[in-house]
CHARMM internal coordinates of N, CA and C (Angstrom, degrees):
IC EDIT
DIST 1 N 1 CA 1.4557
DIST 1 CA 1 C 1.5305
ANGL 1 N 1 CA 1 C 109.15
DIST 1 C 2 N 1.3002
ANGL 1 CA 1 C 2 N 114.98
DIHE 1 N 1 CA 1 C 2 N 134.17
DIST 2 N 2 CA 1.4596
ANGL 1 C 2 N 2 CA 120.66
DIHE 1 CA 1 C 2 N 2 CA -178.59
DIST 2 CA 2 C 1.5231
ANGL 2 N 2 CA 2 C 110.38
DIHE 1 C 2 N 2 CA 2 C -72.12
DIST 2 C 3 N 1.3198
ANGL 2 CA 2 C 3 N 115.40
DIHE 2 N 2 CA 2 C 3 N 132.06
DIST 3 N 3 CA 1.4608
ANGL 2 C 3 N 3 CA 121.38
DIHE 2 CA 2 C 3 N 3 CA -179.72
DIST 3 CA 3 C 1.5325
ANGL 3 N 3 CA 3 C 108.92
DIHE 2 C 3 N 3 CA 3 C -95.03
DIST 3 C 4 N 1.3295
ANGL 3 CA 3 C 4 N 115.27
DIHE 3 N 3 CA 3 C 4 N 82.27
DIST 4 N 4 CA 1.4587
ANGL 3 C 4 N 4 CA 120.35
DIHE 3 CA 3 C 4 N 4 CA -177.27
DIST 4 CA 4 C 1.5263
ANGL 4 N 4 CA 4 C 112.02
DIHE 3 C 4 N 4 CA 4 C -65.17
DIST 4 C 5 N 1.3185
ANGL 4 CA 4 C 5 N 117.37
DIHE 4 N 4 CA 4 C 5 N -31.10
DIST 5 N 5 CA 1.4608
ANGL 4 C 5 N 5 CA 120.03
DIHE 4 CA 4 C 5 N 5 CA 178.08
DIST 5 CA 5 C 1.5254
ANGL 5 N 5 CA 5 C 110.52
DIHE 4 C 5 N 5 CA 5 C -63.64
DIST 5 C 6 N 1.3257
ANGL 5 CA 5 C 6 N 117.40
DIHE 5 N 5 CA 5 C 6 N -41.40
DIST 6 N 6 CA 1.4598
ANGL 5 C 6 N 6 CA 121.03
DIHE 5 CA 5 C 6 N 6 CA 178.53
DIST 6 CA 6 C 1.5250
ANGL 6 N 6 CA 6 C 110.35
DIHE 5 C 6 N 6 CA 6 C -66.51
DIST 6 C 7 N 1.3237
ANGL 6 CA 6 C 7 N 116.74
DIHE 6 N 6 CA 6 C 7 N -40.58
DIST 7 N 7 CA 1.4654
ANGL 6 C 7 N 7 CA 120.48
DIHE 6 CA 6 C 7 N 7 CA 178.01
DIST 7 CA 7 C 1.5285
ANGL 7 N 7 CA 7 C 109.86
DIHE 6 C 7 N 7 CA 7 C -63.52
DIST 7 C 8 N 1.3225
ANGL 7 CA 7 C 8 N 116.96
DIHE 7 N 7 CA 7 C 8 N -45.29
DIST 8 N 8 CA 1.4679
ANGL 7 C 8 N 8 CA 121.21
DIHE 7 CA 7 C 8 N 8 CA 179.93
DIST 8 CA 8 C 1.5266
ANGL 8 N 8 CA 8 C 110.50
DIHE 7 C 8 N 8 CA 8 C -61.40
DIST 8 C 9 N 1.3189
ANGL 8 CA 8 C 9 N 116.78
DIHE 8 N 8 CA 8 C 9 N -46.77
DIST 9 N 9 CA 1.4607
ANGL 8 C 9 N 9 CA 120.97
DIHE 8 CA 8 C 9 N 9 CA -178.93
DIST 9 CA 9 C 1.5246
ANGL 9 N 9 CA 9 C 110.99
DIHE 8 C 9 N 9 CA 9 C -61.90
DIST 9 C 10 N 1.3132
ANGL 9 CA 9 C 10 N 116.17
DIHE 9 N 9 CA 9 C 10 N -42.16
DIST 10 N 10 CA 1.4668
ANGL 9 C 10 N 10 CA 120.97
DIHE 9 CA 9 C 10 N 10 CA 177.94
DIST 10 CA 10 C 1.5187
ANGL 10 N 10 CA 10 C 110.69
DIHE 9 C 10 N 10 CA 10 C -58.30
DIST 10 C 11 N 1.3298
ANGL 10 CA 10 C 11 N 116.43
DIHE 10 N 10 CA 10 C 11 N -49.06
DIST 11 N 11 CA 1.4622
ANGL 10 C 11 N 11 CA 120.67
DIHE 10 CA 10 C 11 N 11 CA -178.33
DIST 11 CA 11 C 1.5230
ANGL 11 N 11 CA 11 C 112.08
DIHE 10 C 11 N 11 CA 11 C -69.91
DIST 11 C 12 N 1.3221
ANGL 11 CA 11 C 12 N 116.95
DIHE 11 N 11 CA 11 C 12 N -41.98
DIST 12 N 12 CA 1.4674
ANGL 11 C 12 N 12 CA 120.55
DIHE 11 CA 11 C 12 N 12 CA -178.99
DIST 12 CA 12 C 1.5228
ANGL 12 N 12 CA 12 C 110.98
DIHE 11 C 12 N 12 CA 12 C -61.25
DIST 12 C 13 N 1.3224
ANGL 12 CA 12 C 13 N 116.30
DIHE 12 N 12 CA 12 C 13 N -46.10
DIST 13 N 13 CA 1.4696
ANGL 12 C 13 N 13 CA 119.88
DIHE 12 CA 12 C 13 N 13 CA -179.73
DIST 13 CA 13 C 1.5282
ANGL 13 N 13 CA 13 C 111.20
DIHE 12 C 13 N 13 CA 13 C -64.20
DIST 13 C 14 N 1.3149
ANGL 13 CA 13 C 14 N 116.69
DIHE 13 N 13 CA 13 C 14 N -38.76
DIST 14 N 14 CA 1.4633
ANGL 13 C 14 N 14 CA 119.52
DIHE 13 CA 13 C 14 N 14 CA 178.71
DIST 14 CA 14 C 1.5258
ANGL 14 N 14 CA 14 C 111.38
DIHE 13 C 14 N 14 CA 14 C -66.50
DIST 14 C 15 N 1.3180
ANGL 14 CA 14 C 15 N 116.86
DIHE 14 N 14 CA 14 C 15 N -39.76
DIST 15 N 15 CA 1.4670
ANGL 14 C 15 N 15 CA 119.86
DIHE 14 CA 14 C 15 N 15 CA 177.84
DIST 15 CA 15 C 1.5244
ANGL 15 N 15 CA 15 C 109.79
DIHE 14 C 15 N 15 CA 15 C -63.28
DIST 15 C 16 N 1.3140
ANGL 15 CA 15 C 16 N 117.30
DIHE 15 N 15 CA 15 C 16 N -43.70
DIST 16 N 16 CA 1.4624
ANGL 15 C 16 N 16 CA 121.37
DIHE 15 CA 15 C 16 N 16 CA 178.02
DIST 16 CA 16 C 1.5233
ANGL 16 N 16 CA 16 C 110.76
DIHE 15 C 16 N 16 CA 16 C -59.08
DIST 16 C 17 N 1.3323
ANGL 16 CA 16 C 17 N 116.27
DIHE 16 N 16 CA 16 C 17 N -47.01
DIST 17 N 17 CA 1.4646
ANGL 16 C 17 N 17 CA 120.34
DIHE 16 CA 16 C 17 N 17 CA 179.41
DIST 17 CA 17 C 1.5294
ANGL 17 N 17 CA 17 C 111.12
DIHE 16 C 17 N 17 CA 17 C -65.41
DIST 17 C 18 N 1.3293
ANGL 17 CA 17 C 18 N 117.00
DIHE 17 N 17 CA 17 C 18 N -38.79
DIST 18 N 18 CA 1.4648
ANGL 17 C 18 N 18 CA 120.65
DIHE 17 CA 17 C 18 N 18 CA -179.58
DIST 18 CA 18 C 1.5207
ANGL 18 N 18 CA 18 C 111.28
DIHE 17 C 18 N 18 CA 18 C -66.00
DIST 18 C 19 N 1.3269
ANGL 18 CA 18 C 19 N 116.89
DIHE 18 N 18 CA 18 C 19 N -38.70
DIST 19 N 19 CA 1.4695
ANGL 18 C 19 N 19 CA 120.08
DIHE 18 CA 18 C 19 N 19 CA 177.58
DIST 19 CA 19 C 1.5293
ANGL 19 N 19 CA 19 C 110.01
DIHE 18 C 19 N 19 CA 19 C -61.96
DIST 19 C 20 N 1.3146
ANGL 19 CA 19 C 20 N 116.88
DIHE 19 N 19 CA 19 C 20 N -41.77
DIST 20 N 20 CA 1.4672
ANGL 19 C 20 N 20 CA 120.24
DIHE 19 CA 19 C 20 N 20 CA 177.06
DIST 20 CA 20 C 1.5263
ANGL 20 N 20 CA 20 C 110.93
DIHE 19 C 20 N 20 CA 20 C -61.14
DIST 20 C 21 N 1.3312
ANGL 20 CA 20 C 21 N 116.35
DIHE 20 N 20 CA 20 C 21 N -42.12
DIST 21 N 21 CA 1.4726
ANGL 20 C 21 N 21 CA 120.10
DIHE 20 CA 20 C 21 N 21 CA 178.09
DIST 21 CA 21 C 1.5237
ANGL 21 N 21 CA 21 C 110.78
DIHE 20 C 21 N 21 CA 21 C -63.94
DIST 21 C 22 N 1.3341
ANGL 21 CA 21 C 22 N 117.34
DIHE 21 N 21 CA 21 C 22 N -41.05
DIST 22 N 22 CA 1.4599
ANGL 21 C 22 N 22 CA 120.78
DIHE 21 CA 21 C 22 N 22 CA 179.34
DIST 22 CA 22 C 1.5245
ANGL 22 N 22 CA 22 C 111.52
DIHE 21 C 22 N 22 CA 22 C -65.81
DIST 22 C 23 N 1.3162
ANGL 22 CA 22 C 23 N 116.62
DIHE 22 N 22 CA 22 C 23 N -37.74
DIST 23 N 23 CA 1.4645
ANGL 22 C 23 N 23 CA 119.75
DIHE 22 CA 22 C 23 N 23 CA 177.14
DIST 23 CA 23 C 1.5224
ANGL 23 N 23 CA 23 C 111.21
DIHE 22 C 23 N 23 CA 23 C -62.51
DIST 23 C 24 N 1.3313
ANGL 23 CA 23 C 24 N 115.77
DIHE 23 N 23 CA 23 C 24 N -29.47
DIST 24 N 24 CA 1.4606
ANGL 23 C 24 N 24 CA 121.05
DIHE 23 CA 23 C 24 N 24 CA 177.19
DIST 24 CA 24 C 1.5359
ANGL 24 N 24 CA 24 C 111.11
DIHE 23 C 24 N 24 CA 24 C -91.58
DIST 24 C 25 N 1.3190
ANGL 24 CA 24 C 25 N 116.51
DIHE 24 N 24 CA 24 C 25 N 8.37
DIST 25 N 25 CA 1.4666
ANGL 24 C 25 N 25 CA 124.88
DIHE 24 CA 24 C 25 N 25 CA -179.59
DIST 25 CA 25 C 1.5249
ANGL 25 N 25 CA 25 C 113.34
DIHE 24 C 25 N 25 CA 25 C 60.44
DIST 25 C 26 N 1.3178
ANGL 25 CA 25 C 26 N 116.00
DIHE 25 N 25 CA 25 C 26 N 32.42
DIST 26 N 26 CA 1.4612
ANGL 25 C 26 N 26 CA 122.56
DIHE 25 CA 25 C 26 N 26 CA 174.42
DIST 26 CA 26 C 1.5336
ANGL 26 N 26 CA 26 C 108.65
DIHE 25 C 26 N 26 CA 26 C -100.55
DIST 26 C 27 N 1.3304
ANGL 26 CA 26 C 27 N 115.16
DIHE 26 N 26 CA 26 C 27 N 70.34
DIST 27 N 27 CA 1.4594
ANGL 26 C 27 N 27 CA 120.70
DIHE 26 CA 26 C 27 N 27 CA -172.46
DIST 27 CA 27 C 1.5298
ANGL 27 N 27 CA 27 C 113.21
DIHE 26 C 27 N 27 CA 27 C -68.29
DIST 27 C 28 N 1.3133
ANGL 27 CA 27 C 28 N 116.92
DIHE 27 N 27 CA 27 C 28 N -34.60
DIST 28 N 28 CA 1.4599
ANGL 27 C 28 N 28 CA 119.94
DIHE 27 CA 27 C 28 N 28 CA 177.61
DIST 28 CA 28 C 1.5181
ANGL 28 N 28 CA 28 C 111.83
DIHE 27 C 28 N 28 CA 28 C -64.27
DIST 28 C 29 N 1.3316
ANGL 28 CA 28 C 29 N 116.11
DIHE 28 N 28 CA 28 C 29 N -42.32
DIST 29 N 29 CA 1.4659
ANGL 28 C 29 N 29 CA 120.37
DIHE 28 CA 28 C 29 N 29 CA 177.28
DIST 29 CA 29 C 1.5230
ANGL 29 N 29 CA 29 C 110.70
DIHE 28 C 29 N 29 CA 29 C -65.07
DIST 29 C 30 N 1.3232
ANGL 29 CA 29 C 30 N 116.47
DIHE 29 N 29 CA 29 C 30 N -40.42
DIST 30 N 30 CA 1.4722
ANGL 29 C 30 N 30 CA 120.73
DIHE 29 CA 29 C 30 N 30 CA 178.98
DIST 30 CA 30 C 1.5207
ANGL 30 N 30 CA 30 C 110.02
DIHE 29 C 30 N 30 CA 30 C -61.06
DIST 30 C 31 N 1.3138
ANGL 30 CA 30 C 31 N 116.19
DIHE 30 N 30 CA 30 C 31 N -45.78
DIST 31 N 31 CA 1.4645
ANGL 30 C 31 N 31 CA 120.60
DIHE 30 CA 30 C 31 N 31 CA 179.22
DIST 31 CA 31 C 1.5255
ANGL 31 N 31 CA 31 C 110.79
DIHE 30 C 31 N 31 CA 31 C -60.81
DIST 31 C 32 N 1.3232
ANGL 31 CA 31 C 32 N 116.31
DIHE 31 N 31 CA 31 C 32 N -45.01
DIST 32 N 32 CA 1.4654
ANGL 31 C 32 N 32 CA 120.74
DIHE 31 CA 31 C 32 N 32 CA -179.72
DIST 32 CA 32 C 1.5264
ANGL 32 N 32 CA 32 C 111.46
DIHE 31 C 32 N 32 CA 32 C -61.53
DIST 32 C 33 N 1.3193
ANGL 32 CA 32 C 33 N 116.87
DIHE 32 N 32 CA 32 C 33 N -40.95
DIST 33 N 33 CA 1.4693
ANGL 32 C 33 N 33 CA 120.68
DIHE 32 CA 32 C 33 N 33 CA 178.04
DIST 33 CA 33 C 1.5264
ANGL 33 N 33 CA 33 C 111.07
DIHE 32 C 33 N 33 CA 33 C -61.49
DIST 33 C 34 N 1.3229
ANGL 33 CA 33 C 34 N 116.46
DIHE 33 N 33 CA 33 C 34 N -44.08
DIST 34 N 34 CA 1.4615
ANGL 33 C 34 N 34 CA 120.45
DIHE 33 CA 33 C 34 N 34 CA -178.53
DIST 34 CA 34 C 1.5256
ANGL 34 N 34 CA 34 C 112.12
DIHE 33 C 34 N 34 CA 34 C -67.51
DIST 34 C 35 N 1.3146
ANGL 34 CA 34 C 35 N 116.34
DIHE 34 N 34 CA 34 C 35 N -40.61
DIST 35 N 35 CA 1.4661
ANGL 34 C 35 N 35 CA 119.63
DIHE 34 CA 34 C 35 N 35 CA 178.17
DIST 35 CA 35 C 1.5224
ANGL 35 N 35 CA 35 C 110.83
DIHE 34 C 35 N 35 CA 35 C -64.35
DIST 35 C 36 N 1.3296
ANGL 35 CA 35 C 36 N 116.85
DIHE 35 N 35 CA 35 C 36 N -44.27
DIST 36 N 36 CA 1.4664
ANGL 35 C 36 N 36 CA 120.80
DIHE 35 CA 35 C 36 N 36 CA 179.58
DIST 36 CA 36 C 1.5236
ANGL 36 N 36 CA 36 C 111.20
DIHE 35 C 36 N 36 CA 36 C -62.46
DIST 36 C 37 N 1.3287
ANGL 36 CA 36 C 37 N 116.74
DIHE 36 N 36 CA 36 C 37 N -40.35
DIST 37 N 37 CA 1.4644
ANGL 36 C 37 N 37 CA 120.18
DIHE 36 CA 36 C 37 N 37 CA 179.32
DIST 37 CA 37 C 1.5224
ANGL 37 N 37 CA 37 C 111.03
DIHE 36 C 37 N 37 CA 37 C -67.28
DIST 37 C 38 N 1.3201
ANGL 37 CA 37 C 38 N 116.80
DIHE 37 N 37 CA 37 C 38 N -39.34
DIST 38 N 38 CA 1.4585
ANGL 37 C 38 N 38 CA 120.28
DIHE 37 CA 37 C 38 N 38 CA 177.30
DIST 38 CA 38 C 1.5306
ANGL 38 N 38 CA 38 C 109.92
DIHE 37 C 38 N 38 CA 38 C -61.31
DIST 38 C 39 N 1.3092
ANGL 38 CA 38 C 39 N 116.70
DIHE 38 N 38 CA 38 C 39 N -45.13
DIST 39 N 39 CA 1.4568
ANGL 38 C 39 N 39 CA 120.90
DIHE 38 CA 38 C 39 N 39 CA 179.65
DIST 39 CA 39 C 1.5266
ANGL 39 N 39 CA 39 C 111.25
DIHE 38 C 39 N 39 CA 39 C -64.21
DIST 39 C 40 N 1.3242
ANGL 39 CA 39 C 40 N 116.96
DIHE 39 N 39 CA 39 C 40 N -39.67
DIST 40 N 40 CA 1.4728
ANGL 39 C 40 N 40 CA 120.62
DIHE 39 CA 39 C 40 N 40 CA 178.83
DIST 40 CA 40 C 1.5233
ANGL 40 N 40 CA 40 C 110.69
DIHE 39 C 40 N 40 CA 40 C -65.60
DIST 40 C 41 N 1.3338
ANGL 40 CA 40 C 41 N 117.22
DIHE 40 N 40 CA 40 C 41 N -42.87
DIST 41 N 41 CA 1.4617
ANGL 40 C 41 N 41 CA 120.46
DIHE 40 CA 40 C 41 N 41 CA 178.37
DIST 41 CA 41 C 1.5320
ANGL 41 N 41 CA 41 C 110.70
DIHE 40 C 41 N 41 CA 41 C -62.96
DIST 41 C 42 N 1.3184
ANGL 41 CA 41 C 42 N 116.86
DIHE 41 N 41 CA 41 C 42 N -40.70
DIST 42 N 42 CA 1.4625
ANGL 41 C 42 N 42 CA 120.65
DIHE 41 CA 41 C 42 N 42 CA 176.39
DIST 42 CA 42 C 1.5272
ANGL 42 N 42 CA 42 C 111.38
DIHE 41 C 42 N 42 CA 42 C -62.16
DIST 42 C 43 N 1.3223
ANGL 42 CA 42 C 43 N 115.20
DIHE 42 N 42 CA 42 C 43 N -40.67
DIST 43 N 43 CA 1.4656
ANGL 42 C 43 N 43 CA 120.73
DIHE 42 CA 42 C 43 N 43 CA 178.27
DIST 43 CA 43 C 1.5246
ANGL 43 N 43 CA 43 C 110.80
DIHE 42 C 43 N 43 CA 43 C -62.65
DIST 43 C 44 N 1.3062
ANGL 43 CA 43 C 44 N 117.15
DIHE 43 N 43 CA 43 C 44 N -43.02
DIST 44 N 44 CA 1.4696
ANGL 43 C 44 N 44 CA 121.62
DIHE 43 CA 43 C 44 N 44 CA 178.01
DIST 44 CA 44 C 1.5215
ANGL 44 N 44 CA 44 C 109.71
DIHE 43 C 44 N 44 CA 44 C -60.43
DIST 44 C 45 N 1.3230
ANGL 44 CA 44 C 45 N 116.45
DIHE 44 N 44 CA 44 C 45 N -45.02
DIST 45 N 45 CA 1.4659
ANGL 44 C 45 N 45 CA 121.48
DIHE 44 CA 44 C 45 N 45 CA -178.14
DIST 45 CA 45 C 1.5204
ANGL 45 N 45 CA 45 C 111.41
DIHE 44 C 45 N 45 CA 45 C -65.33
DIST 45 C 46 N 1.3299
ANGL 45 CA 45 C 46 N 116.35
DIHE 45 N 45 CA 45 C 46 N -47.58
DIST 46 N 46 CA 1.4685
ANGL 45 C 46 N 46 CA 120.33
DIHE 45 CA 45 C 46 N 46 CA -178.13
DIST 46 CA 46 C 1.5129
ANGL 46 N 46 CA 46 C 111.16
DIHE 45 C 46 N 46 CA 46 C -65.08
DIST 46 C 47 N 1.3167
ANGL 46 CA 46 C 47 N 117.11
DIHE 46 N 46 CA 46 C 47 N -42.15
DIST 47 N 47 CA 1.4592
ANGL 46 C 47 N 47 CA 121.42
DIHE 46 CA 46 C 47 N 47 CA 179.41
DIST 47 CA 47 C 1.5280
ANGL 47 N 47 CA 47 C 111.26
DIHE 46 C 47 N 47 CA 47 C -61.55
DIST 47 C 48 N 1.3249
ANGL 47 CA 47 C 48 N 115.80
DIHE 47 N 47 CA 47 C 48 N -38.50
DIST 48 N 48 CA 1.4657
ANGL 47 C 48 N 48 CA 120.04
DIHE 47 CA 47 C 48 N 48 CA -178.85
DIST 48 CA 48 C 1.5142
ANGL 48 N 48 CA 48 C 112.46
DIHE 47 C 48 N 48 CA 48 C -69.23
DIST 48 C 49 N 1.3192
ANGL 48 CA 48 C 49 N 117.66
DIHE 48 N 48 CA 48 C 49 N -22.79
DIST 49 N 49 CA 1.4623
ANGL 48 C 49 N 49 CA 121.55
DIHE 48 CA 48 C 49 N 49 CA -178.12
DIST 49 CA 49 C 1.5238
ANGL 49 N 49 CA 49 C 112.63
DIHE 48 C 49 N 49 CA 49 C -78.00
DIST 49 C 50 N 1.3320
ANGL 49 CA 49 C 50 N 117.01
DIHE 49 N 49 CA 49 C 50 N -15.09
DIST 50 N 50 CA 1.4732
ANGL 49 C 50 N 50 CA 121.00
DIHE 49 CA 49 C 50 N 50 CA -178.08
DIST 50 CA 50 C 1.4770
ANGL 50 N 50 CA 50 C 112.68
DIHE 49 C 50 N 50 CA 50 C -89.39
END
COOR INIT
IC SEED 1 N 1 CA 1 C
IC BUILD
């Protein structure tokens, strides 16, 4: 069963952290955080399908 709450929490926390990085003008770090969170959410989804 897909754990949508875990996926949501992963993405929400990354967005929050990325916004903080952007406010500090650390755009590369913000991008990296978002990409990593996207990959983690995908991993959660794919793992749940097996």
